[in-house]
C-alpha positions in Angstrom: 10.8 -1.1 24.9 13.1 -0.7 21.9 12.3 1.7 19.0 11.7 -1.3 16.7 9.3 -2.9 19.2 7.4 0.4 19.7 6.5 0.6 16.0 5.6 -3.0 15.2 1.9 -2.4 15.7 1.9 0.2 13.0 2.2 -2.5 10.4 -0.7 -4.9 10.0 1.3 -8.0 9.2 3.7 -7.6 12.2 0.9 -6.6 14.6 -0.8 -9.9 14.3 2.1 -11.9 15.6 2.3 -13.1 19.2 5.0 -11.5 21.3 7.3 -14.5 21.2 7.1 -14.7 17.5 7.7 -11.0 17.2 10.8 -11.2 19.4 12.2 -13.8 17.0 11.9 -11.3 14.1 12.9 -8.1 15.9 16.7 -8.5 15.7 16.5 -8.7 11.9 14.4 -5.6 11.4 15.7 -2.0 11.0 13.6 1.2 10.9 14.3 3.1 7.7 13.0 6.3 6.1 11.5 6.1 2.6 11.8 9.2 0.5 9.1 10.1 -2.1 10.1 9.0 -5.6 12.8 6.6 -4.4 12.9 3.3 -6.3 13.2 0.5 -3.8 13.8 -2.1 -6.6 13.1 -2.8 -10.2 11.2 -5.6 -11.8 13.2 -8.8 -12.4 16.0 -8.0 -9.9 16.9 -10.4 -7.1 15.4 -8.8 -4.0 17.8 -7.8 -1.2 15.2 -6.6 1.2 11.5 -6.7 2.1 9.7 -3.7 3.6 6.9 -3.4 6.2 5.6 0.1 5.7 4.4 1.9 8.9 3.7 5.4 7.6 5.0 5.3 4.0 3.0 4.3 0.9 4.6 2.4 -1.9 3.4 1.9 -5.5 4.1 -1.4 -7.2 4.6 -0.7 -10.9 5.0 -2.6 -14.1 7.3 -1.1 -16.7 7.4 -1.3 -20.5 10.4 -1.3 -22.8 9.7 2.3 -23.9 10.1 3.5 -20.3 6.4 3.8 -19.5 5.0 2.3 -16.3 1.7 1.7 -14.7 0.7 1.1 -11.1 -0.5 -2.5 -10.4 -1.0 -2.1 -6.7 -0.4 0.2 -3.7 1.0 -0.9 -0.4 0.7 0.9 3.0 0.7 -0.2 6.6 -1.5 -3.2 5.8 1.2 -5.1 4.0 4.7 -6.0 2.8 6.7 -4.7 -0.1 8.8 -7.5 -1.7 6.7 -10.6 -1.0 8.7 -12.5 -3.5 11.6 -12.5 -1.1 10.1 -15.4 0.8 8.6 -17.2 -2.3 11.2 -19.3 -3.9 13.4 -17.5 -6.4 13.2 -14.1 -4.8 13.0 -12.1 -8.0 10.7 -9.1 -8.1 7.6 -9.4 -10.2 7.2 -5.6 -10.4 9.1 -2.5 -9.5 8.5 -0.6 -6.2 8.6 3.2 -5.9 7.8 5.3 -2.9 4.7 7.3 -3.5 4.3 8.9 -0.1 7.3 9.4 2.1 7.4 8.0 5.6 8.9 5.1 7.5 9.1 1.3 7.2 10.7 -1.7 8.9 13.2 -3.4 6.6 14.3 -7.0 6.7 16.9 -8.7 4.4 15.5 -11.2 1.9 17.6 -13.9 3.5 16.1 -13.2 6.9 12.5 -13.0 5.8 12.8 -16.3 3.9 14.4 -18.0 7.0 11.8 -16.7 9.4 8.9 -17.7 7.0 10.3 -21.2 6.8 10.7 -21.5 10.6 7.5 -19.8 11.8 4.1 -21.2 10.7 2.3 -18.1 12.0 4.5 -15.7 10.1 4.3 -17.7 6.9 0.5 -17.9 7.2 0.2 -14.2 7.6 2.5 -13.5 4.7 0.6 -15.9 2.5 -2.8 -14.4 3.5 -1.5 -10.9 2.7 0.0 -12.1 -0.6 -3.4 -13.6 -1.6 -5.1 -10.2 -1.0 -2.3 -8.4 -2.9 -2.7 -10.7 -5.9 -6.5 -9.9 -5.9 -5.5 -6.2 -5.8 -3.2 -6.6 -8.8 -5.7 -8.6 -10.8 -8.5 -6.2 -10.2 -6.4 -3.2 -11.1 -5.5 -4.8 -14.4 -9.2 -5.5 -15.2 -10.1 -2.0 -14.1 -7.5 -0.2 -16.3 -8.8 -2.2 -19.3 -12.6 -2.0 -18.9 -13.7 1.0 -16.8 -14.1 4.7 -17.5 -11.2 7.0 -16.5 -13.2 8.9 -13.9 -14.1 5.5 -12.2 -10.5 4.5 -12.3 -9.5 7.8 -10.7 -12.1 7.3 -7.9 -10.7 3.8 -7.3 -7.2 5.1 -7.2 -8.0 7.9 -4.8 -9.9 5.7 -2.4 -7.2 3.0 -2.2 -4.6 5.7 -1.5 -6.8 7.4 1.2 -7.2 4.0 2.9 -3.4 4.0 3.4 -3.0 7.5 4.6 -4.2 9.6 7.5 -6.7 12.3 6.5 -8.6 13.1 3.4 -5.9 14.6 1.2 -3.5 13.1 -1.4 -0.4 15.1 -2.5 0.0 14.2 -6.2 0.0 15.9 -9.6 -2.2 15.0 -12.5 0.9 14.0 -14.4 1.8 11.5 -11.6 -1.7 10.0 -11.6 -1.6 9.7 -15.4 1.7 7.7 -15.1 0.2 5.4 -12.4 -3.0 4.8 -14.5 -1.1 4.5 -17.8 -3.2 7.2 -19.5 -2.7 10.8 -20.9 -2.4 13.7 -18.5 -5.3 15.5 -20.3 -7.6 12.5 -19.5 -6.8 12.7 -15.8 -7.4 16.5 -15.8 -10.8 16.0 -17.5 -11.8 13.2 -15.1 -10.7 15.3 -12.1 -12.7 18.3 -13.3 -15.8 16.0 -13.5 -15.3 14.9 -9.9 -14.7 18.5 -8.7 -17.8 19.8 -10.4 -19.8 17.0 -8.7 -18.5 18.3 -5.4 -16.5 15.1 -4.6 -13.0 16.5 -4.6 -11.1 19.7 -4.7 -7.8 20.0 -6.6 -5.2 22.7 -5.8 -1.5 22.9 -6.6 -0.7 19.2 -6.6 -3.1 18.3 -3.8 -6.4 16.5 -4.1 -8.8 16.8 -1.1 -11.7 14.4 -1.0 -14.8 16.3 0.1 -17.3 13.5 -0.2 -15.9 10.1 0.4 -19.3 8.3 0.2 -20.0 10.0 -3.1 -16.6 9.0 -4.4 -17.3 5.4 -3.4 -20.7 5.5 -5.3 -19.0 7.0 -8.3 -16.2 4.4 -8.4 -16.5 1.1 -10.2 -16.9 -2.2 -8.3 -13.1 -2.7 -8.3 -12.5 -0.6 -5.2 -15.0 -2.7 -3.2 -13.4 -5.9 -4.5 -10.0 -4.9 -3.4 -11.2 -3.4 -0.1 -13.0 -6.6 0.8 -9.9 -8.7 0.1 -8.0 -6.7 2.7 -11.0 -6.7 5.1 -10.9 -10.5 5.0 -7.3 -10.3 6.0 -8.2 -8.0 8.9 -11.1 -10.2 10.1 -8.8 -13.3 9.9 -6.7 -11.8 12.6 -9.5 -10.5 14.7 -9.0 -6.8 13.8 -12.4 -4.8 13.7 -13.8 -4.2 10.3 -15.4 -0.9 10.8 -12.7 1.2 9.2 -10.4 1.0 6.1 -6.9 -0.5 6.6 -5.1 2.7 7.4 -7.9 4.1 9.5 -7.8 1.1 11.7 -4.1 1.2 12.4 -2.6 4.6 11.7 -4.6 6.9 14.1 -4.0 4.5 16.9 -0.3 4.4 16.1 0.0 8.1 15.8 -1.8 8.8 19.0 0.0 6.2 21.1 3.3 5.4 19.5 4.7 8.3 17.5 5.7 10.3 20.5 7.7 7.3 21.7 9.8 7.3 18.5 10.4 11.0 18.2 
């Protein structure tokens, strides 16, 4: 089994394809390492590649003329970074920056457009994921406008945990403030509220979630709306619903596949 084939089940979109469909895609995929903080592309540029994260987590960001930016969605092993590559013009609607380092499978924009037009199953899965992603982006926009900052922080933490293994997120308050488009002092105040409530513990750029159920109760409805959108994507492919996206795929992949890829 090739290295590329051994990691395909670590990405939700690729894992749903039949073996024959996968074999058509495999020659056009390469495994790449994504470094934290790296900008994969900026808004408005013609996309050269699409990425299928396996262990990396990528933030999709919208940037302002003054240089400020805000996160509009986060992508992990459930999805694809660069969906516009197969949707007509191929220009990015947002920027993409690596939030948590790891690996991904990369495909050229030309190749993903070709395969989508020649494989109904691949196109259907890409469209289903894109629908969930648009729900994610729309709900994030509404949340940032209407909900309290501590609720936004709960939603942000939960969505990030869903795409990682474990209960800890390595991130500074300054970084979260940039993602939410708010002042750092506001994030610090919100984090202190959650820590006093016994929900999280913050130490030196690391946030450990101590009470996930409590964090879900403290969050606004936006987390559950986004979570349900991805749950529907999972159910559509017959993947069990009992766990969040990353908790369905990543532990299985780490236990069975990571030793094979070194």
